[in-house]
N, C-alpha and C positions, 0 to 999 in steps of 0.2 A: 831481816827481810822475811816476807811471807813465802811460804812454799810455792814454788812455781806452779801456775795453772796446769793440772794434768801432768806434774812434773816436767813440764817444758813449756817454752812460749808459744804463742799462737798469733795468727794474723786474721783478722777479721776485716774483709774486703767489702765495704758498702759500695754498690754500684746502682746508678738510676739516672733518670732525667735530671737536669737542673731544676732545682726547687722541689725535688721529690721529698726531701727530708733527711739526706745524708748527713749533714753536717750537724743537725739538732740531734739526731740519734746518736751520732758519734760522742758529742758532748756529754749527753745523759748517761750513755754506756761507760764512758770514761770515768765520770763521776762515781758511778756505782762500783767499779773496779777499784778506784782509789780509795773509796770509803773502806773497802774490805782489804786494803793494805797490799794491793797488787802493784807491780811495776807497770806503768801504761805509757805508751807513746801513740799520739794521734798525728796523722798525716791528713790534713784537710786540703782538698784540690785548691781552694782559693789561696790558701796560705803557702802552699807548695809552689804555686805560680810566682809568688812574690819572692822565693828564695832560690831553691835548688833548680828551678825550671824557668827563671825569669828571662832567659835567653831563647825560649822556645815559643812559637806562635801556635795556631790551632789547625794546621794541616794534619791530615791523618797521620803522617809520619811523625810530626811533632807531639801529637797526643799520645801516641804508641810510646815514643821516647820518654815522655812525662811519666807514663805508667811504670816503665820499667825502671826509671830512676828511683820512684817511690818504692817499687818492689824490692830492689836491691837493699835499700835502707832498712825497709821492713824486715827483710831476711836477717840482716845483721842483728837487729833488736830481738828478733825472735830467738836467734841462737843465744842470745844473752838471757833469755828467760822472760822477756817482756811479753805483755799482751799489746800488740799493736793494732791500732784501728785506722784503716785507710778508708777515707770518704772521698772517692774520686768518681766523676761521672763514668770514666773509663767505658767508652761507648762500644768497643770492638770485642766481640766474643772470642775470637782467635787469640788476640792478646792476653785477654784475661786467662784463657785455658793455658797459654805458655806460661804466664806468671804462676799459676797453680802448680806447675811441674818444677818450679823452682824450689817448692817447699816440701817437707817431709809429709808423708801420709798423716792426715789429721791436724797438721799445722795451718792449713789455709781453709778458711770458712767463707764462702761467697754468700753475701746476703744481697738479695735483690730488693732495693728500696722502690717500690712500684706504686706510682701514682698516674692517673690519666693525664694526658697532656693538658686538658682543660683546667685540671686541679692545680698542676704546676704553673701553668700560666697566671691562674688566680693568686698564687703565693709570690709571685715575682715582684718584690718591692723595688727592684732596679730597672724594672720594664725591658729587660734583656729579650725576652720573647717577642714584645711588640717591635722592638728595634730590629730584630732578625726578620720579622714578617714584613717589615717596611723596606728591607734590603740594606740596612745599615750596618748589620753585622753578618759576616760571612761565616760559614762553617759552624754555624750554631746548632748543637745536638738537639734533635727533635723537630727542627724546622727545616734547615737546609743542609744538615748533616745527619747521618743515620745513628740510631741508638739501637744496638743488637741485644735484647734482653738475654739473660742467662737461660739456658735450657733446663738445667737441673741444679739450681742454687741449693746450698744447704739450708737456707731460711729465706722464705718469700714473704715480705712485708707489704700489705696493702695500705699504705699510709693515708689513703683517703677513708679508709674504714676503721683504722686503728689509732688509738692515741699514742703519743710518744711512749708513755710508761708500758702500754701493751706491747709495743715494737721491741723495747728493751727487753721486756719479759720474755718474749718469744726467742730473742738470741740467747738469752741467759738459760732458758730452758733447754735449748738445743745443746749448749755447751755442758751444762750439768749432766745431760743424758750421755754425753760422749765420755765421761769420767769412767 
């Protein structure tokens, strides 16, 4: 087993609007870590909703519960030395800040995956934004439910301006500078 990253596990929490690029970045980042023989665990919001949170809806309370379920699992893996990548919309700043406090200093890296709403809508192959605008989906983040951007993320990625590789590079550069 490769030496733990910075002698410990770490949680990289990707937050942003739907279709901002969280899942794509998480997959590429995970591949980079796996190539370097790190132990990696990815929690993707869409997949989590099919497993540990399949009983939850999309009310504010359920969304926060979903975030905390993922955070608790992430913390367990971080304690085992894993690099954990969480790609969740996680729209509420206060909940993200509480999750940060669950981790030791330096174990939680908040990454704001930032794309303008119009760009996210143009990437939406499932037409979720369109359905939300038509009133067919309630509590859709960015349309009829708020997204509260991070105030001071460790990494801020403008995915309308950067390629996936550039985004991953920015995250890796930040992590390397923390060593």
